[in-house]
C-alpha positions as CSV (number, residue, x, y, z in Angstrom):
1,M,-7.0,-22.8,-10.0
2,N,-9.2,-20.9,-12.5
3,I,-7.5,-17.6,-13.5
4,N,-10.9,-15.9,-12.9
5,L,-10.9,-17.0,-9.3
6,L,-7.3,-15.7,-8.8
7,I,-8.4,-12.4,-10.2
8,T,-11.4,-12.4,-7.8
9,F,-9.1,-13.2,-4.9
10,L,-6.7,-10.4,-6.0
11,I,-9.5,-7.9,-6.1
12,G,-10.7,-9.0,-2.7
13,M,-7.2,-8.6,-1.3
14,I,-6.9,-5.1,-2.7
15,V,-10.2,-4.1,-1.1
16,L,-9.2,-5.7,2.2
17,A,-5.8,-3.9,2.2
18,A,-7.0,-0.5,0.9
19,T,-10.1,-0.2,3.2
20,P,-9.2,2.2,6.0
21,G,-8.8,0.3,9.3
22,P,-6.3,-0.5,12.1
23,G,-3.7,-1.8,9.6
24,V,-3.7,1.3,7.4
25,F,-3.7,3.7,10.3
26,G,-1.0,1.7,12.2
27,S,1.4,1.6,9.3
28,M,0.9,5.3,8.5
29,A,1.6,6.2,12.1
30,K,4.8,4.2,12.1
31,A,5.9,5.8,8.9
32,A,5.1,9.3,10.0
33,A,7.1,8.9,13.3
34,E,9.9,6.6,12.3
35,G,10.1,6.6,8.5
36,F,9.1,4.5,5.6
37,K,11.6,1.7,6.2
38,M,10.3,1.1,9.7
39,S,6.8,0.9,8.5
40,L,7.7,-2.0,6.2
41,F,8.4,-4.1,9.3
42,F,4.9,-3.3,10.6
43,I,3.5,-4.3,7.2
44,G,5.5,-7.5,7.3
45,G,3.8,-8.4,10.6
46,L,0.4,-7.7,9.0
47,V,1.3,-9.9,6.0
48,L,2.4,-12.8,8.2
49,G,-0.9,-12.6,10.1
50,D,-2.8,-12.6,6.8
51,I,-0.9,-15.7,5.7
52,V,-1.7,-17.5,8.9
53,F,-5.4,-16.9,8.3
54,L,-5.2,-17.8,4.7
55,S,-3.4,-21.0,5.7
56,L,-6.1,-21.9,8.2
57,A,-8.8,-21.3,5.5
58,L,-6.9,-23.5,2.9
59,L,-6.5,-26.3,5.5
60,G,-10.3,-26.3,6.0
61,L,-10.0,-24.8,9.4
62,S,-12.2,-21.7,8.8
63,A,-15.0,-23.2,11.0
64,I,-12.5,-23.8,13.8
65,S,-11.2,-20.3,13.5
66,K,-14.8,-19.0,13.9
67,M,-15.4,-21.3,16.9
68,M,-12.3,-20.1,18.7
69,G,-14.0,-16.9,19.8
70,D,-12.4,-16.7,23.3
71,M,-8.9,-17.2,21.9
72,F,-9.3,-14.4,19.3
73,V,-10.8,-12.1,22.0
74,A,-7.6,-12.8,24.1
75,I,-5.4,-12.1,21.1
76,R,-7.3,-8.9,20.4
77,I,-6.9,-7.7,23.9
78,V,-3.1,-8.6,24.1
79,G,-2.6,-7.0,20.6
80,G,-4.5,-3.9,21.5
81,L,-2.7,-3.4,24.8
82,Y,0.7,-3.9,23.0
83,L,-0.2,-1.3,20.5
84,I,-1.3,1.1,23.2
85,Y,2.1,0.5,25.0
86,L,4.0,1.2,21.8
87,G,1.8,4.3,21.2
88,I,2.6,5.7,24.6
89,K,6.3,4.8,24.2
90,M,6.3,6.7,20.8
91,F,4.4,9.6,22.3
92,R,6.9,10.0,25.1
93,S,10.0,9.4,22.9
94,S,12.6,12.2,22.3
95,P,13.7,13.0,18.8
96,N,17.0,11.1,19.1
97,S,15.7,8.2,21.1
98,T,15.9,5.6,18.3
99,N,19.4,6.5,17.0
100,T,21.4,3.8,18.6
101,K,21.8,0.5,16.8
102,T,20.4,-1.5,19.7
103,N,17.3,0.7,19.8
104,R,16.8,0.4,16.1
105,E,16.9,-3.4,16.2
106,E,14.6,-3.5,19.2
107,N,12.1,-1.2,17.4
108,K,12.2,-3.4,14.3
109,W,11.2,-6.5,16.4
110,Q,8.5,-4.6,18.3
111,T,7.2,-3.1,15.1
112,W,7.0,-6.5,13.4
113,V,5.3,-8.1,16.4
114,S,2.7,-5.3,16.7
115,G,1.7,-5.7,13.1
116,F,1.4,-9.5,13.5
117,L,-0.7,-9.2,16.7
118,L,-2.9,-6.5,15.0
119,T,-3.9,-8.8,12.2
120,L,-4.5,-11.7,14.5
121,G,-6.9,-9.6,16.6
122,N,-8.5,-7.7,13.8
123,P,-12.0,-8.9,12.9
124,K,-11.7,-7.6,9.3
125,P,-9.2,-10.2,8.0
126,I,-10.9,-12.9,10.2
127,L,-14.2,-12.2,8.5
128,F,-12.6,-12.1,5.0
129,Y,-10.6,-15.4,5.3
130,A,-13.1,-17.4,7.4
131,S,-16.4,-16.2,5.9
132,V,-16.1,-14.3,2.6
133,L,-13.2,-16.2,0.9
134,P,-14.8,-19.7,1.2
135,T,-17.9,-18.4,-0.7
136,I,-15.8,-17.4,-3.8
137,I,-13.1,-20.1,-3.8
138,N,-13.6,-23.9,-3.5
139,F,-10.7,-24.8,-1.3
140,N,-10.9,-28.4,-2.3
141,E,-9.7,-27.4,-5.8
142,V,-6.7,-25.4,-4.5
143,R,-3.4,-27.1,-5.2
144,W,-0.2,-26.4,-3.3
145,I,1.1,-24.2,-6.2
146,D,-2.2,-22.2,-6.1
147,A,-1.7,-21.7,-2.4
148,L,1.8,-20.3,-3.0
149,V,0.4,-18.0,-5.6
150,M,-2.3,-16.8,-3.3
151,M,0.2,-16.2,-0.4
152,T,2.5,-14.3,-2.9
153,L,-0.5,-12.1,-3.9
154,V,-1.2,-11.4,-0.2
155,A,2.3,-10.2,0.3
156,L,2.5,-8.2,-3.0
157,V,-0.9,-6.5,-2.5
158,S,-0.3,-5.6,1.2
159,F,3.2,-4.2,0.6
160,S,2.0,-2.3,-2.5
161,V,-1.2,-0.8,-1.0
162,L,-0.1,-0.3,2.6
163,G,3.4,0.7,1.4
164,T,1.8,3.5,-0.7
165,Y,-0.1,4.8,2.3
166,S,3.0,4.5,4.5
167,Y,5.2,6.3,2.0
168,I,2.8,9.2,1.8
169,A,2.8,9.4,5.6
170,S,6.6,9.2,5.7
171,L,6.9,12.4,3.8
172,S,6.2,14.3,7.0
173,H,9.1,12.4,8.6
174,K,11.5,13.5,5.8
175,I,10.7,17.2,6.0
176,Q,11.1,17.6,9.8
177,L,13.4,20.6,10.4
178,N,14.0,20.5,14.1
179,G,13.6,18.4,17.3
180,K,10.4,20.2,18.3
181,M,8.6,19.2,15.0
182,Q,9.8,15.6,15.4
183,T,8.6,15.5,18.9
184,R,5.1,16.7,17.8
185,T,5.1,14.2,15.0
186,N,6.0,11.4,17.4
187,Q,3.3,12.5,19.8
188,A,0.7,12.5,17.0
189,A,1.8,9.1,15.7
190,G,1.9,7.7,19.2
191,F,-1.7,9.0,19.8
192,V,-2.9,7.4,16.6
193,L,-1.2,4.1,17.4
194,A,-2.7,4.0,20.9
195,I,-6.2,4.8,19.4
196,V,-5.7,1.9,16.9
197,G,-4.9,-0.4,19.9
198,I,-8.1,0.7,21.6
199,I,-10.1,0.1,18.5
200,V,-8.6,-3.4,18.1
201,M,-9.6,-4.2,21.7
202,I,-13.3,-3.0,21.6
203,Q,-14.4,-3.9,18.0
């Protein structure tokens, strides 16, 4: 693939990742309530969703993805409801509710799934991969090595950009001094996550 097209793709990914939206707010809410490391699982789910859409586009299925409106509506509703559920759970959690190993592992899985569902139901990446990307890249000229490079760029950009947002948000988690402050932070982050879920459902 032409290096200029890869640069164009890279710029597009940076804009996609950096533009405020459900993914940004969701990862920041996770970081603020549960720390930077936990937010990385959320971002990992977002990245996998991006790679699924990129793979569909590279396989020439962008038209199919646009035609499957009902399926994406269903995914959006399920993803939104799941985010609302996690937001309520976070809002009601006590400061020490995630200390046990079992809870930490369960939270990692739930966090990863919520990020994945968010991307699948988010119109922004759907529009980028199914409509915008095909206008700047001729998928017929993309070799398997180019596809791997593009997927790697997706992961690097998402973890770098969203990771920066999340790290900044996680600073509030680090400076918590008492249980009351942590409870307030959990409530605020849970509220934001629930709002993100509502936005995913209605947009």
